[in-house]
C-alpha positions in Angstrom: 22.0 6.2 -3.4 24.4 6.3 -0.4 22.8 5.7 3.0 22.3 7.8 5.0 24.1 10.8 3.3 22.2 11.1 0.0 18.8 10.5 1.7 19.6 13.2 4.3 20.3 15.7 1.4 16.7 15.1 0.3 15.1 15.8 3.7 16.0 19.3 5.0 14.6 18.6 8.5 17.4 16.1 9.2 19.8 19.2 9.3 17.7 20.8 12.1 16.7 17.9 14.3 17.6 14.4 15.3 14.4 12.6 14.4 13.9 9.2 16.1 10.1 9.0 15.8 9.8 7.1 12.6 7.5 4.4 13.9 4.9 7.1 14.3 5.6 8.8 11.0 8.7 9.2 8.9 10.1 12.3 7.3 9.3 13.0 3.7 12.0 13.4 0.9 11.7 16.3 -1.5 10.9 14.2 -4.6 7.7 13.1 -2.9 6.6 16.6 -2.0 7.5 17.7 -5.6 5.3 14.9 -7.1 2.4 16.1 -5.0 3.0 19.8 -5.8 3.1 18.9 -9.5 -0.4 17.4 -9.2 -1.8 20.4 -7.4 -0.1 23.0 -9.7 -0.3 21.3 -13.1 -3.1 18.8 -13.4 -5.4 19.4 -10.4 -8.6 17.4 -11.2 -10.7 14.7 -9.9 -10.0 11.1 -11.1 -12.0 8.6 -13.3 -14.9 9.4 -15.7 -13.6 12.9 -16.5 -13.0 13.5 -20.3 -10.9 16.6 -20.1 -7.2 16.3 -20.1 -6.6 17.3 -16.5 -8.7 14.5 -15.3 -7.2 12.1 -17.7 -3.6 13.0 -16.5 -4.8 12.8 -12.8 -6.3 9.3 -13.4 -3.2 8.2 -15.2 -0.9 9.3 -12.3 -3.3 7.9 -9.6 -3.4 4.5 -11.2 0.2 4.5 -12.0 0.8 4.9 -8.3 -1.4 1.8 -7.6 0.9 0.0 -10.1 3.9 0.9 -8.2 2.4 -0.2 -4.9 1.3 -3.5 -6.4 4.8 -4.2 -7.8 6.5 -3.2 -4.5 4.5 -5.8 -2.4 4.3 -8.4 -5.3 0.4 -7.9 -5.8 -1.8 -7.5 -8.8 -3.0 -4.1 -9.8 -6.7 -4.8 -8.9 -5.7 -6.2 -5.4 -4.4 -2.8 -4.2 -7.0 -0.6 -2.5 -6.1 3.0 -1.3 -7.4 3.9 2.1 -6.7 6.6 4.6 -4.2 4.5 6.7 -3.5 1.0 8.1 -6.1 1.5 10.9 -8.8 2.2 8.3 -7.7 -0.8 6.2 -7.9 -3.1 9.2 -11.3 -1.9 10.2 -12.6 -2.4 6.6 -11.6 -6.0 6.7 -13.4 -6.6 10.0 -16.7 -5.0 8.7 -16.5 -6.3 5.2 -16.4 -10.1 6.1 -19.4 -12.2 7.0 -19.5 -13.6 10.5 -21.5 -16.3 12.3 -21.7 -17.0 15.9 -18.9 -19.3 17.2 -16.4 -18.2 14.5 -12.8 -18.1 15.8 -10.4 -15.2 15.4 -6.8 -15.7 16.4 -4.4 -12.9 17.0 -1.5 -12.1 19.4 -1.3 -10.1 22.7 1.3 -7.7 21.1 -1.0 -6.1 18.5 -1.4 -2.4 18.0 -5.0 -1.2 19.0 -5.7 -1.0 15.3 -5.2 -4.7 14.8 -7.0 -5.6 18.1 -10.0 -3.3 18.6 -11.8 -4.2 15.3 -11.6 -7.9 16.2 -12.8 -7.3 19.8 -15.8 -5.4 18.4 -16.9 -7.9 15.8 -16.3 -10.7 18.4 -18.7 -8.9 20.8 -21.3 -8.0 18.1 -21.5 -11.4 16.6 -20.6 -13.7 19.4 -17.2 -14.8 18.1 -14.3 -16.5 19.9 -11.2 -14.5 20.1 -8.1 -16.3 21.1 -4.4 -15.1 21.5 -1.2 -16.8 20.6 1.1 -17.1 23.6 4.5 -15.5 23.8 7.2 -14.1 26.1 7.9 -10.7 27.5 10.3 -10.0 24.5 7.4 -10.5 22.1 8.6 -13.8 20.8 5.7 -16.0 19.8 5.3 -19.6 20.9 4.8 -21.2 17.4 3.6 -24.5 19.0 0.9 -22.6 20.6 0.1 -20.8 17.4 -0.3 -24.1 15.6 -2.7 -25.2 18.2 -4.7 -22.0 18.4 -5.1 -21.6 14.7 -6.8 -25.0 14.3 -10.4 -24.3 13.3 -9.8 -20.5 13.0 -11.9 -18.5 10.6 -9.3 -15.7 10.6 -5.8 -15.1 11.9 -4.6 -11.5 12.2 -0.9 -10.8 13.1 1.4 -7.8 13.0 4.6 -8.1 11.0 6.5 -5.9 13.5 5.7 -4.7 16.8 5.7 -0.9 17.2 6.8 -1.2 20.9 9.0 -4.2 21.2 10.4 -4.1 17.7 10.1 -7.9 17.4 9.8 -9.3 13.8 7.3 -12.0 13.9 7.4 -15.3 11.9 4.7 -14.1 9.6 5.5 -16.4 6.7 5.3 -19.5 8.9 2.1 -18.3 10.6 0.6 -17.7 7.2 1.3 -21.3 6.2 -0.4 -22.5 9.3 -3.4 -20.4 8.5 -3.6 -21.6 4.9 -3.4 -25.3 6.1 -6.5 -24.6 8.2 -8.3 -22.7 5.5 -8.3 -19.6 7.6 -8.2 -16.1 6.2 -4.7 -14.6 7.1 -4.5 -10.8 7.8 -1.1 -9.1 8.1 -0.7 -5.6 9.8 2.5 -4.4 8.0 2.4 -0.9 9.2 6.0 -1.2 10.8 7.6 -3.4 8.1 6.7 -1.9 4.6 9.5 0.4 3.6 11.9 -1.1 6.1 12.2 -4.6 4.9 10.9 -6.8 2.1 7.1 -7.4 2.2 5.9 -9.9 -0.3 2.2 -10.8 0.0 2.7 -14.0 -1.8 5.6 -15.2 0.5 3.6 -14.2 3.5 0.4 -16.1 2.3 -1.6 -13.0 3.1 -5.2 -12.7 2.1 -5.3 -9.1 3.4 -2.4 -6.8 4.3 -2.5 -3.2 5.6 0.0 -0.4 5.8 0.3 3.4 5.9 2.1 5.5 3.5 3.5 7.9 6.1 5.5 5.4 8.0 8.2 3.2 6.4 7.6 4.3 2.8 8.3 7.9 3.7 5.1 9.1 1.9 2.5 11.6 2.9 -0.1 11.3 5.6 -3.7 10.4 4.9 -2.9 7.6 2.5 -3.0 3.9 3.2 -3.1 0.6 1.4 -5.2 -2.4 1.9 -4.1 -5.4 -0.1 -7.0 -7.9 -0.9 -6.1 -11.2 -2.5 -8.2 -11.8 -5.6 -9.8 -14.9 -4.1 -11.3 -12.7 -1.4 -13.2 -10.5 -3.8 -16.3 -12.7 -3.7 -16.5 -12.8 0.1 -15.2 -9.3 1.0 -18.1 -6.8 0.8 -17.1 -3.1 0.5 -18.1 -1.5 3.9 -18.4 1.8 2.1 -20.3 2.3 -1.1 -21.2 5.3 -3.2 -19.6 7.3 -6.0 -17.3 5.2 -8.1 -18.1 1.8 -6.5 -21.0 0.9 -8.9 -21.6 -0.4 -12.4 -25.3 0.2 -12.4 -28.0 1.8 -10.1 -31.7 1.8 -10.1 -34.0 3.2 -7.4 -34.3 -0.2 -5.8 -30.9 -1.9 -6.5 -27.3 -1.4 -7.5 -24.6 -3.5 -9.1 -21.0 -3.1 -7.8 -18.2 -2.5 -10.2 -15.0 -4.6 -10.3 -12.1 -4.1 -7.9 -10.3 -2.0 -7.1 -12.9 0.8 -7.6 -15.4 -1.4 -5.9 -13.7 -0.6 -2.6 -12.9 3.1 -3.1 -16.1 5.2 -2.3 -16.0 8.8 -3.3 -13.1 11.0 -4.2 -9.9 9.5 -3.0 -6.7 11.2 -1.7 -5.4 11.7 -5.2 -2.3 13.7 -4.1 -1.6 11.2 -1.3 -1.6 8.2 -3.7 0.7 10.1 -6.1 2.9 11.0 -3.3 3.0 7.4 -2.1 3.9 6.3 -5.7 6.8 8.7 -5.6 7.8 7.4 -2.2 7.8 3.9 -3.4 10.1 4.9 -6.3 12.4 6.6 -3.7 12.6 3.6 -1.5 13.3 1.3 -4.4 16.1 3.7 -5.5 17.7 3.4 -2.1 17.3 -0.3 -1.8 15.6 -2.3 1.0 18.9 -4.1 1.7 20.6 -0.8 2.5 17.8 0.3 4.7 17.8 -2.8 6.7 21.6 -2.8 7.2 21.5 0.9 8.4 18.7 0.3 10.8 20.3 -2.8 12.2 23.5 -0.9 12.8 21.5 1.8 14.7 19.6 -0.7 16.9 22.9 -2.6 17.7 24.7 0.6 18.8 21.5 1.8 20.7 21.0 -1.4 22.7 24.8 -1.7 23.4 24.8 1.8 24.7 21.8 1.2 26.8 23.3 -1.9 28.3 26.4 0.1 29.2 24.3 2.8 30.9 22.1 0.3 32.7 19.1 1.5 30.8 16.1 -0.9 30.6 15.1 -1.7 27.1 12.6 -4.1 25.7 12.2 -6.5 22.8 14.1 -9.6 21.5 17.8 -9.8 22.6 18.4 -11.6 19.2 18.9 -8.5 17.1 18.2 -10.4 13.9 14.6 -10.5 15.2 14.6 -6.8 16.3 13.5 -4.1 13.8 14.5 -0.4 14.1 12.3 0.3 17.1 13.9 0.4 20.6 11.6 1.1 23.6 13.2 1.8 27.0 12.9 3.2 30.5 15.3 4.8 33.0 15.2 3.6 36.6 17.0 5.1 39.6 18.9 2.1 41.2 18.6 3.4 44.8 14.8 3.9 44.6 13.1 0.5 44.2 10.6 0.3 41.4 11.1 4.1 40.4 11.3 4.8 36.8 11.5 8.3 35.2 8.3 8.9 33.5 8.7 8.3 29.7 7.3 11.8 28.9 10.0 13.3 31.1 12.6 11.5 29.1 11.1 12.6 25.9 11.0 16.3 27.1 14.7 16.1 28.2 15.7 14.7 24.8 13.6 17.4 23.1 15.6 20.0 24.8 18.6 18.6 23.1 16.9 18.5 19.8 16.1 14.9 19.7 12.6 13.8 18.8 11.4 10.5 20.3 8.0 9.1 21.2 6.7 8.4 24.8 3.6 6.8 26.3 1.8 3.5 25.7 2.1 3.6 21.8 -1.4 2.3 21.3 -0.4 -1.1 22.8 -1.8 -0.9 26.3 -2.0 -4.8 26.8 1.9 -5.0 26.3 2.5 -2.0 28.6 0.3 -3.6 31.3 2.0 -7.0 30.8 5.4 -5.5 31.5 3.9 -3.5 34.4 5.0 -0.2 33.0 3.5 3.3 32.9 4.8 3.4 29.2 8.0 3.6 27.5 10.2 6.0 25.7 10.8 4.9 22.2 13.5 5.7 19.7 12.6 4.5 16.2 14.9 4.7 13.1 14.9 5.0 9.4 17.8 4.9 6.9 18.4 8.6 7.2 19.4 8.4 10.8 23.0 8.0 11.8 25.3 6.3 14.3 26.6 9.8 15.3 23.0 10.8 16.2 22.6 7.8 18.4 25.9 8.5 20.2 24.7 12.1 20.8 21.5 10.6 22.3 23.4 8.2 24.4 25.5 11.1 25.8 22.5 13.0 26.8 20.9 9.9 28.5 24.2 9.1 30.4 23.8 12.6 32.0 20.2 11.7 33.0 21.3 8.4 34.4 24.0 10.1 36.4 21.5 12.6 37.8 19.5 9.7 39.2 22.2 8.1 41.2 
């Protein structure tokens, strides 16, 4: 497939708007929608245990989607658990592990709330130690400090890519450190899966979480929790009920084998099928093409911001900068004044450009940088350099109006 042209043909909305809000949710290609529609129109039924042919077909397609996800992240079939989203996946990890007072959890100060709040909560509830790897204002981690902090840790939880700074963390190296200490290693891959290679084996991940609606360009309401096989004996399913058991009496129950052990009740069948179709689509494009296109867009955006005197955040080494660029616009003659990020988003919306504004569920980062929030342009492979140029033209007029 040609990037971005062939992908844009499959996403009609790209002809109507300039969509730079991919870190929140990406647009969905027609083949994904068609796969979901086929389920609803031709074999709508619940999965597992049904003998009739509609249930058999639904089960087959649902489990085939799991196989696709497993192959995509280099996992085994039974290690892939379908959830609602990355946030749910990360919460399930926190509640499914056993804790004892004094256990140490290590994370970073750049995490999305979904990879921070669950650890704060269990730390408070069980009397755990919560420590943070030091880093700079660009989001670059101090790996020497990481090595020191990880010593004696029970669990290390790190994002792969920051959703506000765009920094790509050294997750593989951090995973090695965690393994050397015998710590459980958790990766929040919400901003990396579908944008770059994510291999759970290379990352040394014991758990990994992502959402279908972001990088993979799948539907909302479907997420993935990867659980390494060695974790099955210590990771209890926080939710149990229909489908999670092998046997039940009035006084006890026996859990079934993974992955069904971790999927209580009727799952998001259409969502899983849609995610499987999205994985097919991403694979057809090629992750290398996606990475090259996003790098090109980030390079032009940051160069344009530098030319216009627009503040932008994240690593200056663009090889460590994924397709997320947060920024603010200041008035040079008014010390400390910045146009509110919501105002920037509203102005761009008037020109048919969709971006995100606010704190992006990373308030500790926003507070560290002493900001109200940021405007954020985030890209996928269907975005074009011409769209970036148009945005820069609009922002140039905004900058001029503040002088």
